[in-house]
N, C-alpha and C positions, 0 to 999 in steps of 0.2 A: 503494500500499500504505499502511496506517496505521502510524505510526511512533511508537515510545515511546524516550524519553531517560532512562537510568539515571544519576543524578548522585551516587550515593553507593555505598557497598560493600553490595551485596545478595548473598545466596546465589544461586548460578546457577540454582536450581530456578525463580525467577520468569522469568528471560530465556527459558529452555528452553520453559516451558509457554506463555508469550507467543507465542514463535515458532510453537509447534504451533498455536496459535489463529489464526495468519496475520498477526501483527504483524511489522514490522521493528523490531528492537531495537537501540539504539546504546547499548553498556554503557561508560559513561565515569566510573568511580568517581573519577578524578583531575581532572574537569573544574571549572573555577573559576565562581564566580558571573557573572563577565563573559562568559565563554565561553558559559554557558548563555544569558545575555540575547542574545548575538549569533546564536544558532541555534534557540532555543526555538520560534520562529515555525513551523518545519516539522514540529512534533510534535503529536499528538492526546493524548499522555500523558507525564507525568513521574513519576519514582520517585525518592523522597527519604527519608533517614533523619534526620539532624540536621545536615547540613552547612550549609545556609543556610535562611532564612525564604522561603517562597513567598507573596510579598506582592504589593503593588499593582504594583511595577515589574516583577515576573516576569509577572504576569497580563496587563499591558498589552503586553508584547513577545510574548505567546503568542495570537494571535487564533484559532487553530485548536485550542486545548486544550479536551479534553473530560473528562479526569480527572487527578486527583493521586492517586498511591499513596503513602501514608505507611507506610514499613516500620518499625512499631511501634505502640504504642497511642495516645498522645496527638496531637491535631491542633492543638495550640496554636502550632506553627511554620507554620501555614498560614492565610492571611486567609480564613476561612470565610465572612465576609460577602460578599466579592467572588465567591467561588466559588458561593454561593447566587444572587447576582443574575445571574450568567452561565450558571447551570444546568450548572455544571462539578461533575461527581461526585468526592467525596472517598471513598476507600476506605482503611481502616487495618486493623490485625491484632492487637487485644488478645487474640485466641485464641491467638496464636502465642507470646506471651511471659508469659502469665498464671501458668504454672506457675513460670517462673524467678523471677517477682516474689514469688510466694507463699512459695516456699523461700528466697529472700534474706531476706525479712521475718523469717521463722521463725528463720534462722541469726542474724540481728542481735539478735533478741529473747533467745535462748539465751545468745549471747555476752554481752550486757548483764547478764543475771540471774546469771550465773555468773562475772563479772569475768574473762573470759578475756584481754582485752587487757592489763589490769593485772598479771595473775598471770604471763602470759608474759613481760612486760617485767621484772618483778621477778626472776624466776629467772634470766633472761639477765644480770641485774645481780648476781647472787650473793645475792639475797634469798629466805628460804624463810619466808613468812608465811601460814599456814593461816587463822588467825583473821579477819584482815582481808580475806580473799578468800573468806570464807563466802559461797554464794549463795542464790538464791531458787527454790523450785519452781513450775513452771507449775500443777501440779494444783490445782484449786479457785479459781484467780483468775478475775476477770472481764476479758474482753477487749473493748474498745470499738473497733469498726471504723467509720470514717466513709467512706461510699461503697461500695455493694455491687453494682458491676458485675463484670467478668470478674476483675479484681485482687482486689477485697475477697473475693469467693466463693472465689478460689484460696486466699488466706491462711487463711480460715475452715476450708477443707477440710484444709489442712496441719495445722492445730491439733487436728483431731478426735481423734487419739489421745492427746492430753495431759489430757483430762478437765477442760476449762475451760469456763466459761460465755462464750459468744461472743454479743456484743450488737452489732447493726448498725444504723446510722443512714443514710438515704439520702433526701435532700430531695426527689428526683425521682421516688421509687418507693414503693408501698404494696403491702401483702400478700405480701412476698418471703420471710417467714420460711421456713426449711427445716431439713433434717436437722443443718445445721452452724452456723447462726446464727438468732437471734429478732430480729425487728424491734422497735426500739425508739425513743424520742423523743431528741433531743439532751440534754434534761434527764437522762434516765436515764444516758446515756453519761457526762455531767459528774459525776453523782453517784456512780455505782458503779464506774468503771473503775479497774482495777489496771494496765491496759495500753492505750495509745491508738495506734492505727495508721492512716494515711492513705492512702485509695485513691481520690482524686477528681481530676478534671482541673483544670487552671489555666484559670480564667475571670476575668472582671471581678469576679464575685461572690466567688471564693475566694482571689483574690489577697491575701496578708498576712492571711488569716483567722485563723490561729494567731498572737496577739500576746500582749502582758502580759495585757491584759484577758481574753481568752478562756482562758488558762491559770490565771488567777486563781480561776476559778469551780470548777475541780475539786475535789472534796471530799477525795480521798485523793492521796497522793504516787504518781506514775505513771512507768511505763517508756514512753518515747515513740519511736515509729518513723516515719520518712517515706520511703517508696519511691515518692512519686507525683511531685510537682513542687516544687522548692525555693522558688519564689517564693511558695507557699501560706503558708510559715512565715517569721516574723521570727526570724532566727537570733538576735539579741541577746537576744529575749524567752525563747528556749529557754535561753540561758546564764544569764539572770537566775532562771529557774525552777529550774535545777540549784542555783544558788547558794541560793536560798531553801529549797530541799528540795521544791519542788512537783514537780520532775521528779527521780526517783532516778538515771536514766541514759538517754541517748538514742542512737539509732541512725540516722544519717542518709546516706542514698544519694544525696540530691540536696541542693543548696544554692541560695539565692537568687541567688548569683552563682557561676558555674561557670568552670572552666578558668583557666590561668595565662596572663598575669600579673595578669589582673583580680581573681582570688580573692584573691591575697596582698596586694592593695591595699585590702581592705575593712577598716574600722575594727575589726571583731569577729574578724578571721582569726587573730591571735595568741594571743588568749584561747581561741578554738575549739580550735586545735590543741595547746594546752597542758593542755586539760581532759581528765583521764583518765577522766571518765564519760561520754565521747562516743566512739562508734565511726563512722568515716567511710569511705564507699567512693564511688568516682568515677562515679556515675550508671550503674552496671552491673547493677542488680537484675534488669532484663528482657534483658539482654545476655549470654546464654550460648552455648556452641558449638551446643547443641540448638536454641535459639530462633532463631538466626541462620537455620537451615534452615526451621523451622516458620513464622516470618514470612513468608518467601518463598512458601511453599506456601500459607498463608492468602490472601495477596494475588492468586496466581494464580487460585485459586479464585473469589475475588470479581470478579476482572477478566472470568472467563467469564459473570457476570451481568449486565455493563454493556451498555447497548444505545444506540447513537447513529448 
C-alpha cells in the first residue's frame, strides 16, 4: 500500500480523503526532523506545513518519494530543483488560504490608516487625543499590488467595495486585468501608489527586493503591507523609510527573521518594536480556523490528480 507521512499539523480532512483514495497515512504532527529522516524511506509522499525544510538531506533519505504536499501557498521551504530533477510532484494550496490573506491584508491596511494600534494604547494609558489619531479614507486611493496570483487577486477583491483604484504588477503574467485590478508596469506602481502590498513568492530574484533604493523611487508617501515572505523585504530599509516619511506606516505579517530567540537578536528588532507606526503579526495572515480546513481539502483534491 502507498504510504504518506504527515509531519505537521494538518486538518484531518487530508488524512481522511487520502485514506479513501487507498493510501496508508501516518499522521505524526509531533515527529522530529531526525525521526523523519530515519523513516521517510518507506513513504511515497510527505505532507508538511512549516516545521522544517524539505531539502537535499530529506530527499536523499527518501528513495521512494513521489510527491511533497505543502499545506500552504509558498514552496520556498522545499528544494524544488531536486524535486524537479527526480520528477517528484509538488502540490500546494494557495486556493485554501487566499481569502484569509486578502482579509488580513485589508485589516492591516485599515488599522494603519486609522491609527488603531496607537489610539487603543493611548486610551488604555489615560490619553484622549482625537487630533493626533485622525485617519485616512481608502476611497479614491491608488493601491499598488505586486504579484497577481491567488493572494494578490484575493486582496484586490476584498478592496472592491472601498472605491479604490487597484493597480497590479506581475512580472510573469500579462493580460490579467479584471473587474478588480488593472495591469500596470512597475513604473506606474512606483509613480502613483498610495498603498503598496506584496503578494509574491520568495525566490532568488525577490529576496531583499524591497530595500532602501527600491523605496526611494516611490513618488508619494505610502502605506506598506507585507503578507508574503519576510525575506523579500529589508526591515531596516522599511524603518528608514518610515523615519524619512517615505512610508507613512507599515503592516508586517512576515519578517526576514522569524521566531524567538532569533528575532530578538536582530540589530533592528528593538527599533521595530518601539515604532508605533508599525503593526506586527506573527505570520498568521493565511492561518485561520477556516483556512486550516480548506488547505487540507485543496491538497486532498490535488492528490487525486497525481499519477505515479
